N, C-alpha and C positions, 0 to 999 in steps of 0.2 A: 747582641747575638750570643755572646758567651753565657749571659744569664739564662737565655732560653735553652741553650744546649745543656746547661747544667741541670735545669729543671727537668728536661726530658730524660736525662740519664737517671735522675733520682726516681722518676715515675716508673721507668723500666725496672729499676732495681726493686722498687716496692712491689711491682707486679710479680717479679720473680720470687720474692719472699712470700707473697700471698699464695702463689701457686704451689710453692714448696710446702707451706703450712697446710694447705688443703690436702695435698698428697699425703703428708704424714698423718693427718687426721683420718683420711680414708683408710690408710694402712692400719692404724690403731683400731678403728671400728671393725674392719674386716677380720683382723686376728682376734678381736674380742669375741665375735660371733663364732669363729672357728674353734676357739678354746671352749666355748659353751657347748658346741656340738660334740667335741671330742670328749668332754667330761660326761655328757649324757650317754654317749656310746660306751665309754668305759664303765659307767655305772650299770648299764644293761649287759655288760660282758660281751660287747661286740667289737669287732676289729675296725680300727679307724682308717687303715690303708694309707697312712701318712708316715713317711720316714722322718724320724726326729733328727735334729742336728748332730747329736752325739752318735747315733747309729750310722749316719752318713759318714761321719769322720772316721769311725772304726772300719767301716767297709772300704772306704777309699784308701786308707793306710794299708789295710790288709791286701787289697788287690794290687796296689802299687808295689808293695814289698814282694808279693808272689811273682809279679811280672819281672822284677829286676833281680830276683834271687836266682842262684843256680839250682839245677835240678836236685842236688844233694841236700840243700837247705830248705826246700819247699815243704817237705813233710814235717820238719820240726816247727816251722812257722805255723802250719795248719794245726798242729797239736796244741799250740799256745792259745788258740781261740776256744772259749768254753762252749759246752753243749753241742759240740760238733757242728757249729754254725758255718765253719769254713767251707765244708762240702756244699752246703746250700748256696753260699755266696758265690762259689766258683761256677756252679751250674746256672746261676741267675744273672750275674753281673760280669762286666768285662771293662777293660781300660782302653780308651781310644786316645792315641797321641795326635794332637793337632799342633804342628810346629814344635814349640818347646813346652807345651802344657798338656797335662793328662786330664781326661774327662771320663767320669764314671758313666757307663751306659749299660743298657740291658743287653744280654748276650744275644748275638745275631746267629742266624743259621748260616751255614756255609754257602758262599756265593752271593749273599746279600750285599747290596751296594752300601758304601759308607754313608751316602747321603740319607739313607733311610734309618740310620742309627738313632735310637731313642735314648735321650739323656735322662739321668735320674735326678729328680728334683727333691730337695729336702724342705723341711718346714719353713725355715726363714726365707726361702727363695720363692715360695709359692706366689706371693703377691706380685713380685716383679715379673715372673714368668706369665702369669695370667694377664697382667696389664700389657705386656709386650704382645701377646697373641690377640688380646681383645681390642686394644686401642692403637697400636703402632704398626702392626702387620696387616697384610691382606687389604690394603687400601683404607684402613681405618674405618671399617664398616660396622664395628661394635656388634658382633654376633650375639645371639641369645644363648641360653644355657646349653641347649643341645648341640648347636653348631660349635660353640666354644669348647665343649667337652670333646667333640670329634676332632677338632684341630689340635687340642692338647694331647689327646691320645696318639695322634699321628707323629708328634714330635717328642713327647715325653713319656709315652707308654702309660702305665697305670700309676705313675707317681702321684698324680693329683686325682682324687676320686670325683665322682659326678656331683656329690652334694656340695663340694667346694666350688665347682664351676657354676652351680646354681646360686651360690651366695654372692659371687663376685659382681654380677651385673646390678645387684641391689645397691652397690656403693659406687657405681659409675654415674657421675652427674649427667652425662649425655643420655644414658639409658633411662635415668629417672625422669628427665625432662620430656623425653619422647614417649614415655609410657602412656597409652591411651587412658583417659579418665571419662567416667560417665558424666554427661552433662546434666545438671540438675533441672528437673522439670518445674516449670513455673506453676504456681497455684496449688490448690488442694487436690490431691488425687483420691477420689472416693473409691470405696470397695465395691466392686461389681459382683453381685450375687444373684443367681437366678433360681427361682423356686422357693418354696416354703420350707422352713426347718433345715436349711443348708448352713446358715450362719446366723447367730443371734448375739446381741450385745446387751450387757447389763451395766447399769450405772446407778449410783445413789445421789439423790438430790437432797441437800441439807436445808431444812426449814426450821432450824432451831431458833432463828431470830423471829419467826412468825409462825409458831406451831398452831395446829388445828386440834385443840383438845390434847389428848395424849400422844398424838402423832407428830413426830419431829423429823421424819425422813420419808422419802418416797423412792421406791424401787422402780427404776425405769427399765423395762424389758422390751427390746425392739428386734423384730425380725428384719434382717437386711434384705431378704429377697422380695417380700411383699410390703415392706415398710409399715408393718402393723405394730403399733406400740401399745403396751400395757403398763399402767401405773398402779402400784400397790403401796398403800400407806404402811409405814412402819413406826412403831413406838420407840424403837432404839436400834442402833447399828450393831447388831450382834449376829454371830453366825447361826444361832438358832432361828431368829426371825427371817433371815435371808434364805436359809435352807427351806423353811416351811413354805414361804411364798413361791420359791422356785419349783418346789415339788408340786404345789397346787397348779402352777402354770403348765408344768410338764404333763400333769394328769388331764388337762383340757386339750392342749394343742400338740402334745408330744414333744420329746426332747429334740433339740437341733443337733446337727452333726458337729458343729463347732460352737462353743460358747466362749465369747470373748469379753473380757473386762476392759473398761475404758483405759485406766492407767494403773490399776492394781492397788492404789493407795486406800481406797475405801474398804478393801477386803483383806488388808494385812492382818487383821485380827479375826477374819471370818472365813468365808467360803473359798476365796481365790487369792492366791499369792503370786500368780503368774499373769503376764500380760495376755498371752494367747496360748491356750492349752486345748488338747483334744477333750471331747465330751466325757470319755471314760474316766480320765483322771479327775475332771472337774466334779462329776457326779460322785466319785468316790470320796473326795474331800467334803462335799456338801453332806452326804449321807453320814459320814463319820462324825462330822461336827453336830449333825442333827440328832443322831442316836446317843450322843453323849448326855443329852439333857432329857430325852424322852425315852421311856421304856418301850421295848419292842411290842409289848401287848397293847400299848396305848396308841400306837401309830395309826392303825386302821380306823380308830374312833375319831381321829382328827381330820381325816380326809372326807370332805363333804360329797365325794363322787364315788 
């Protein structure tokens, strides 16, 4: 019995250690993303709306000293604060005494209840405050970012901006597990296209192992709507040859709205470098590559139509 009890205690201790380790990892990941966002906002010269720990300490000490100082000494204390920030702090913040401790809050209007006082949260306390609202209060319902921000504003004012509340659920294991995911569809999902020249696909077939005279490649052009396929032999895989055959095809059947390459690898040195592009960009690339090798005066002589 003693051995079992000892083993059970060790398992409980290990579980506590694991939970503490996971919580510290969540905290580190959360603040890492917050720091990246703050750096990006400061780089764009935007306000982060987050009170730093040093600023909170200075404001708290100033408000406490002003509250405890006599009327004659308050003016001298305010003059010691640089850039006349003391006047802004007095208008914005206040000190609430709860038993023997002082709490920095946002200044309330006259007649407001003390229960509605909004506490000021600084940088290092954001994770604990958000975890308390998100996971421990209100029946542990794990609210999403909008509801979380509304509850945080009700208790802590504008200490924590909206983008921080949007980041926190991303590091909550319960929210991550309950996030809906798209179920993968079994089998191949074909492209459904109606009508001619809506979508066309081009591909290159390599016949270098069994060439037919000078022809080593075959250009496969297929219309997805009517499933009409055209095969054009090519002597080499170059953007000049591909451009010429595509223009010949366009002169007969007209250009499609979307021209799609199979995987783009065959056209890395030729007409297409993207997997799926609009026709205007595709034709621009083809014509640019084609006219590099053929003078403009010779173009019309090469079209048989």
